[in-house]
C-alpha positions as CSV (number, residue, x, y, z in Angstrom):
1,M,-3.6,68.4,3.6
2,N,-5.9,70.4,1.7
3,V,-8.8,71.7,4.0
4,P,-11.7,73.5,2.7
5,P,-12.6,77.0,4.3
6,S,-15.7,75.6,5.9
7,V,-17.4,72.1,6.4
8,T,-21.0,71.2,6.9
9,C,-21.7,67.8,8.5
10,T,-25.3,66.5,8.7
11,E,-26.6,63.6,10.7
12,R,-29.6,61.8,9.7
13,V,-30.6,58.4,11.5
14,R,-32.9,56.4,9.3
15,M,-33.5,54.0,12.1
16,N,-35.2,56.6,13.9
17,A,-37.8,57.0,11.0
18,I,-38.3,53.1,11.3
19,F,-38.7,53.1,14.9
20,G,-41.0,56.1,14.7
21,L,-43.3,54.4,12.4
22,L,-43.2,51.1,14.3
23,F,-44.1,53.1,17.6
24,I,-47.0,54.9,15.8
25,F,-48.4,51.7,14.2
26,G,-47.9,49.9,17.5
27,G,-49.6,52.6,19.6
28,D,-52.5,52.4,17.1
29,A,-52.8,48.7,17.4
30,I,-52.7,48.7,21.2
31,M,-55.5,51.4,21.3
32,L,-57.6,49.6,18.6
33,Y,-57.1,46.1,20.4
34,S,-58.2,47.6,23.9
35,V,-61.2,49.4,22.4
36,L,-62.4,46.4,20.4
37,N,-61.8,43.7,23.1
38,N,-63.6,45.6,26.0
39,D,-67.2,46.0,26.3
40,S,-67.1,48.4,29.1
41,V,-64.6,51.0,30.3
42,N,-62.3,49.4,33.0
43,F,-58.8,49.8,34.3
44,G,-57.1,47.6,31.7
45,M,-58.7,49.3,28.7
46,L,-57.6,52.8,30.3
47,F,-54.1,51.5,30.9
48,A,-53.9,50.1,27.3
49,C,-55.0,53.4,25.8
50,I,-52.5,55.3,27.9
51,C,-49.7,53.0,26.7
52,G,-51.0,53.4,22.9
53,I,-51.0,57.3,23.3
54,A,-47.5,57.2,24.9
55,A,-46.1,54.9,22.0
56,I,-47.6,57.2,19.3
57,V,-46.1,60.4,21.0
58,L,-42.8,58.5,21.3
59,G,-43.3,57.5,17.4
60,F,-43.8,61.2,16.6
61,Y,-40.6,62.0,18.6
62,Y,-38.5,59.6,16.7
63,I,-39.9,60.8,13.4
64,C,-38.8,64.4,14.4
65,C,-35.5,63.1,15.3
66,F,-35.2,61.7,11.6
67,L,-34.9,65.2,10.5
68,N,-31.3,66.7,9.9
69,K,-29.1,67.7,12.7
70,K,-26.4,69.8,11.0
71,I,-23.1,71.6,12.0
72,T,-21.1,74.0,9.9
73,V,-17.7,74.9,11.1
74,S,-15.7,77.8,9.5
75,D,-13.0,80.2,10.7
76,E,-15.7,82.5,12.1
77,G,-17.2,79.7,14.2
78,V,-19.9,77.1,14.4
79,V,-23.5,77.3,13.1
80,Y,-25.8,74.4,14.6
81,T,-29.0,73.5,13.1
82,S,-31.2,71.4,15.3
83,W,-33.6,68.9,14.0
84,M,-36.4,71.6,14.5
85,A,-34.6,73.8,11.9
86,K,-33.5,76.2,14.6
87,K,-30.2,77.8,13.6
88,Q,-27.8,79.2,16.2
89,S,-24.4,80.6,15.6
90,Y,-21.4,80.5,17.9
91,T,-17.9,81.8,18.0
92,W,-14.9,79.8,18.7
93,D,-14.6,81.4,22.1
94,Q,-18.0,79.9,22.9
95,V,-17.2,76.4,21.5
96,S,-15.4,73.3,22.8
97,V,-15.0,70.3,20.8
98,S,-13.9,66.8,21.6
99,F,-13.6,63.8,19.7
100,H,-14.0,60.2,20.9
101,P,-12.3,57.8,18.5
102,G,-13.4,54.1,18.4
103,R,-16.0,51.9,16.8
104,N,-18.8,54.4,17.5
105,A,-16.7,57.3,17.1
106,Y,-18.4,60.7,17.9
107,F,-17.8,64.4,18.3
108,I,-19.1,66.4,21.3
109,F,-19.7,70.1,20.6
110,D,-20.0,72.3,23.7
111,L,-21.9,75.2,22.3
112,G,-22.0,77.9,24.9
113,G,-23.1,75.2,27.5
114,K,-25.3,73.3,25.4
115,Q,-23.8,69.8,24.4
116,V,-24.5,68.3,20.9
117,K,-23.3,64.8,20.1
118,L,-22.6,64.2,16.3
119,Y,-21.8,60.5,15.5
120,G,-19.0,59.4,13.2
121,Y,-21.4,58.0,10.5
122,A,-22.8,61.3,9.8
123,N,-22.5,62.7,6.3
124,N,-19.1,64.4,5.8
125,A,-17.8,63.4,9.3
126,Q,-14.2,62.7,8.0
127,A,-14.0,66.3,6.4
128,L,-15.2,67.7,9.7
129,Y,-12.5,65.6,11.6
130,D,-9.9,66.8,9.2
131,Y,-10.9,70.5,9.4
132,L,-11.1,70.5,13.4
133,F,-7.6,68.7,13.5
134,E,-6.1,70.7,10.9
135,H,-7.1,74.1,12.6
136,E,-6.5,72.6,16.2
137,R,-10.1,73.3,17.2
138,Y,-10.4,70.3,19.5
139,D,-10.0,70.7,23.2
140,D,-6.5,70.1,24.8
141,D,-7.1,66.6,25.9
142,T,-8.4,65.5,22.5
143,M,-5.6,67.1,20.7
144,R,-3.0,65.5,22.9
145,V,-4.7,62.0,22.3
146,L,-5.1,62.6,18.6
147,H,-1.4,63.7,18.4
148,R,-0.4,60.6,20.2
149,I,-2.4,58.4,17.9
150,E,-0.9,60.0,15.0
151,E,2.6,59.8,16.1
152,E,2.0,56.0,17.1
153,A,0.8,55.5,13.5
154,A,3.8,57.2,12.1
155,E,6.1,55.1,14.2
156,R,4.3,51.8,13.2
157,E,4.5,53.0,9.4
158,R,8.3,53.7,10.0
159,Q,8.9,50.3,11.5
160,L,7.0,48.6,8.6
161,R,9.3,50.6,6.0
162,L,12.4,49.4,7.9
163,E,11.2,45.9,7.7
164,E,10.4,46.1,4.2
165,E,13.8,47.4,3.3
166,A,15.6,44.7,5.4
167,D,13.5,42.1,3.6
168,A,14.3,43.6,0.2
169,A,18.0,43.9,1.1
170,F,17.8,40.1,2.2
171,W,16.2,39.1,-1.0
172,D,18.5,41.2,-3.1
173,E,21.5,39.6,-1.3
174,D,20.0,36.1,-1.8
175,E,19.5,36.7,-5.5
176,N,23.2,38.0,-6.0
177,N,24.7,34.8,-4.5
């Protein structure tokens, strides 16, 4: 397998932008409704305004989470760029990586005690998986599981090949008779 010297993987969650806009507009609507429908200041209006402000703050948080979360892996180590564009570099001695396969596959990078989750739908995730597997950068448990999965896939492929050869031999024998 041809693996590049370094791999950059970015995660951008478009739904976060949509949720952020919905929360911002929802918070604005709640505040506007509470102000327009109350003639005097009362507990209901105050509560609605607080809920509106909380929704707006949550909306801005979701918008910020829409920004890129980026991980670059190379022989020297890992460079992590958070959604606030803060870059941090780690050597492989400080990094532990695990991969959790399945329908919602994700990587967990333990970067000097700080855990970062990167989902399998991130841009270039397959190349990241291949790089980490080829260079055996996953933790021991993950490598054991991934090797077992690889061995099971190779065994299934071998069984299929044997079945195809047996079928081909049967049909060749049947055509010769």
